[in-house]
N, CA and C of each residue as an Amber inpcrd file, in Angstrom:
protein
   261
 111.5320000  97.5660000 112.9380000 110.1440000  97.3840000 112.9250000
 110.1390000  98.2400000 111.8860000 109.0840000  97.7790000 110.7210000
 108.4820000  98.3710000 109.6460000 107.1250000  98.5220000 109.1010000
 106.3880000  99.9470000 109.0440000 104.9670000  99.5700000 109.1440000
 105.2230000  99.7850000 107.3770000 104.0020000  98.4770000 107.4400000
 103.4300000  98.0420000 105.2620000 102.2770000  98.2900000 105.3930000
 101.8320000  99.5760000 104.5780000 100.7340000  99.6650000 103.9370000
  99.8870000  98.8350000 102.8890000  99.2310000  99.3550000 102.4160000
  98.3130000  97.8680000 101.5020000  99.0130000  97.6940000 100.2410000
  99.7360000  99.0730000  99.6320000 100.5200000  98.6390000  98.2800000
 101.1310000  97.6140000  98.9750000 101.9370000  97.4530000  99.8680000
 103.1170000  96.2210000  99.7100000 102.4270000  95.1760000 100.1690000
 101.2940000  94.8170000 100.8770000 100.8770000  93.5790000 101.3790000
 100.6270000  93.5000000 100.2320000  99.4310000  93.6560000  98.8990000
  99.8630000  93.2700000  97.9300000 100.2980000  92.8860000  96.9660000
 101.1210000  93.3870000  96.8020000 102.7970000  93.2490000  96.1860000
 103.0750000  92.2020000  96.5170000 103.5080000  92.1700000  98.5080000
 103.6810000  90.7630000  98.7010000 103.0700000  89.3760000  98.4060000
 101.7900000  89.7980000  98.3500000 100.8830000  88.4500000  98.5620000
 100.0320000  87.8780000  96.6030000 100.9310000  88.6520000  96.0090000
 100.2750000  89.2700000  94.4580000 101.1070000  88.1690000  94.1510000
 101.5770000  87.4470000  93.3760000 102.4390000  87.1050000  92.7390000
 102.9800000  87.6000000  90.7220000 101.5330000  87.8060000  90.7600000
 101.6390000  88.8650000  89.5900000 102.3550000  90.0220000  89.3190000
 101.6450000  90.9770000  90.4950000 102.5130000  92.3280000  90.9790000
 103.9610000  92.6360000  90.1060000 104.0910000  93.4460000  89.8540000
 105.2530000  93.9990000  89.1120000 106.2080000  93.9510000  90.4640000
 105.9360000  94.4070000  91.3460000 106.5530000  94.7390000  92.2960000
 107.0730000  93.3990000  93.7310000 106.3980000  91.9660000  93.1060000
 106.3750000  90.6370000  93.9880000 107.0180000  90.8600000  94.2630000
 108.6960000  90.8140000  93.7100000 109.3490000  90.1240000  93.9360000
 110.7580000  90.6180000  95.1060000 110.8910000  91.9340000  94.0770000
 111.2530000  92.9590000  95.6720000 110.8950000  92.9960000  96.4950000
 109.1460000  92.9840000  96.7230000 108.3170000  93.3880000  98.2330000
 109.0100000  92.3280000  98.6500000 108.9270000  91.2100000  98.3350000
 108.7760000  89.8830000  98.8430000 110.7320000  89.8240000  99.4630000
 111.5120000  90.3840000  98.5170000 113.0170000  89.9450000  99.2470000
 112.9610000  90.7400000 100.6710000 112.3000000  92.0380000 100.2680000
 112.7340000  93.5920000 101.7120000 111.7210000  92.8220000 102.7940000
 109.9820000  91.8270000 102.3170000 109.9380000  91.9470000 103.3540000
 110.5170000  90.7600000 104.2950000 110.8160000  89.4400000 103.5250000
 111.3680000  88.4430000 103.8620000 112.2450000  88.7460000 104.6970000
 113.5440000  89.4330000 104.4390000 114.5060000  89.7170000 105.7030000
 114.6570000  90.4020000 106.4000000 113.3060000  91.2710000 106.6090000
 113.0500000  91.8520000 108.3220000 112.6030000  91.0540000 108.8100000
 114.1930000  91.5660000 110.0520000 113.7640000  90.5460000 111.0470000
 113.1730000  90.7020000 112.2300000 112.3710000  92.4530000 111.9940000
 111.4290000  93.1390000 112.9470000 110.4800000  92.7140000 113.2820000
 108.8440000  93.5690000 113.9370000 108.1560000  93.3880000 113.5560000
 107.5470000  93.6020000 112.3290000 106.8050000  93.7590000 111.8820000
 106.2510000  94.0750000 110.4400000 104.7150000  94.3280000 110.9460000
 104.4860000  95.8660000 110.9480000 103.7260000  96.2290000 111.3660000
 102.7180000  97.0130000 110.3610000 100.7920000  96.2180000 110.5790000
 100.4310000  96.8110000 109.4900000  99.2430000  97.4590000 110.8950000
  99.0510000  99.0850000 110.0140000  97.7840000  99.8470000 110.9250000
  96.5510000  99.3660000 110.6710000  96.0170000  99.1920000 111.7220000
  94.4160000  98.8520000 111.6420000  94.0260000  99.2020000 110.7490000
  93.8940000 100.5490000 110.6140000  93.0910000 101.1100000 109.5290000
  92.9250000 100.9880000 108.3300000  93.9170000 100.2150000 107.8740000
  94.2760000  99.7200000 106.3750000  93.9890000  97.8790000 106.4550000
  93.5840000  97.9420000 107.1920000  93.3100000  96.3390000 107.2180000
  92.0460000  96.0690000 106.0390000  90.7400000  97.1760000 106.3070000
  89.6190000  97.1440000 104.8210000  90.3420000  97.3940000 103.7090000
  90.9860000  98.4420000 103.7060000  91.3640000  98.2530000 102.4800000
  92.2990000  96.9180000 101.5400000  92.7980000  96.2470000 102.6530000
  93.8870000  95.5370000 102.0050000  93.3920000  94.5060000 101.5770000
  92.4360000  94.5790000 102.3730000  90.9170000  92.6910000 102.5160000
  90.7610000  93.1390000 100.8900000  90.1500000  94.5220000 100.9510000
  89.3220000  94.5830000  99.9250000  90.3030000  94.1710000  98.2940000
  91.4850000  94.4840000  98.7200000  92.4480000  94.5090000  97.3330000
  92.9940000  92.6050000  96.8010000  92.7830000  92.4040000  98.3160000
  93.3960000  91.4100000  97.9980000  92.0470000  89.8910000  97.9010000
  90.5180000  90.2050000  98.1860000  89.2970000  89.6440000  97.8870000
  88.5850000  90.0580000  96.3900000  89.6790000  91.0960000  96.0840000
  89.1120000  91.6620000  94.1480000  90.4940000  90.7870000  93.4000000
  91.4460000  90.7400000  93.8050000  92.2290000  90.7690000  92.8920000
  92.7390000  89.4400000  93.3410000  92.6650000  88.5570000  93.7180000
  93.1400000  87.2750000  93.8540000  92.2970000  86.9540000  94.4150000
  91.3730000  86.6580000  95.7010000  90.3980000  85.3980000  95.9890000
  90.0100000  85.3630000  97.3000000  88.7060000  85.0000000  97.3320000
  88.5600000  84.8610000  98.6760000  89.4200000  83.7740000  99.7100000
  89.9580000  82.7130000  99.3660000  90.7430000  81.8200000 100.4080000
  91.8720000  83.1140000 100.2530000  92.8520000  83.7880000  99.7820000
  93.3850000  84.4870000  99.7180000  93.5640000  85.4580000 101.1290000
  92.4970000  85.5680000 101.1730000  92.1070000  86.5740000 102.5520000
  91.5440000  86.0420000 103.7170000  91.2080000  84.5770000 103.7040000
  91.1940000  83.8470000 104.7700000  92.5010000  83.7700000 105.0340000
  93.5470000  83.1590000 104.1740000  95.1340000  82.6700000 104.6040000
  95.1920000  84.3420000 105.3310000  95.2920000  85.0040000 104.5340000
  95.7000000  86.3840000 104.8380000  95.6530000  86.7590000 106.3240000
  94.2460000  86.8450000 106.7290000  93.9370000  86.3560000 108.1290000
  94.4760000  86.2310000 109.3340000  94.4070000  84.4000000 108.5520000
  95.6180000  83.6250000 109.3930000  96.7240000  83.8520000 109.7910000
  97.5220000  84.4680000 108.8710000  98.7820000  84.9660000 108.9670000
  98.9880000  85.9840000 110.0840000  97.9030000  86.5490000 110.2690000
  97.3350000  87.8690000 111.4830000  98.3040000  86.7660000 113.0260000
  96.7000000  86.3850000 112.7230000  96.5000000  85.5910000 113.5640000
  97.8330000  84.4570000 114.1570000  98.0410000  83.7550000 113.4930000
  99.3890000  83.7620000 113.8340000 100.6860000  83.8780000 114.0500000
 100.6940000  85.5970000 114.1660000 101.4220000  86.0760000 114.4000000
 102.7550000  86.7010000 113.1160000 102.6050000  86.4120000 111.7560000
 103.1140000  86.7970000 110.3970000 103.4960000  88.0230000 110.8370000
 101.9630000  88.7460000 110.6050000 101.9970000  90.4060000 110.7860000
 101.5520000  91.2440000 112.3720000 102.3460000  92.2520000 112.3020000
 101.5960000  92.6350000 114.4180000 100.7920000  94.0780000 113.5960000
  99.7670000  94.0140000 114.0680000  98.4950000  95.1660000 113.7450000
  98.9680000  95.4790000 115.1570000  98.6920000  97.7570000 115.1220000
  98.5180000  98.3310000 115.7470000  98.2860000  98.5840000 116.8110000
  97.0040000  97.6030000 117.2010000  95.7770000  97.6290000 117.8750000
  94.8000000  96.4700000 117.5380000  94.5300000  96.2670000 118.4520000
  92.9600000  94.8650000 118.8110000  93.4590000  93.7950000 118.8190000
  94.5280000  93.6560000 118.3420000  95.1790000  92.2380000 118.0660000
  94.1100000  90.9840000 118.9020000  93.9380000  91.2620000 120.5300000
  93.1750000  90.4490000 120.7270000  91.8960000  89.7150000 120.0690000
  91.1240000  91.0560000 119.7950000  89.9090000  90.7290000 118.7960000
  89.8580000  89.9450000 117.3890000  91.5290000  89.8020000 117.0610000
  92.0260000  89.5910000 115.5130000  91.4650000  87.9960000 115.2530000
  91.3830000  86.9050000 116.1040000  90.8300000  85.6110000 116.3640000
  89.6770000  85.7040000 115.8610000  88.3600000  86.8200000 115.9500000
  87.1620000  86.4150000 116.2410000  86.7600000  86.9370000 114.7620000
  87.9530000  87.9980000 114.5640000  87.7040000  89.3350000 113.2370000
  87.7620000  87.6960000 112.1500000  89.3010000  86.8470000 112.2800000
  89.6630000  86.1740000 111.1120000  88.1270000  85.2380000 110.9860000
  87.3630000  84.1780000 112.2570000  87.0870000  83.4190000 111.6350000
  85.5620000  84.0690000 110.9660000  85.1690000  85.4360000 111.1180000
  83.8990000  85.8670000 110.4920000  84.4090000  86.3310000 109.3610000
  85.9330000  86.2430000 108.7900000  86.1960000  86.4170000 107.0360000
  86.2760000  85.5750000 106.8940000  86.6490000  84.4000000 107.4590000
  86.5680000  82.9790000 106.9140000  84.8450000  82.1920000 106.7150000
  83.4820000  82.6000000 107.7180000  82.9660000  82.7000000 107.3780000
  81.9680000  82.9300000 106.1560000
């Protein structure tokens, strides 16, 4: 299990980030749960939308819904949250 904060997630998603490749290797090679603390979701969403795009944010929300990342709580509500983000 590894807990990921906003800077790791944004670097993982942003190919232009200086740390993208090294973070990508760590995240991709980690076979356990990749936990995102629910309180940092808003911060992650802000940076993704600001630095990448709305479609990247929608894709991130879908990844959470499909189990690519685990939230530390509230997972049963995620489908509704992802739908609102897409809208």
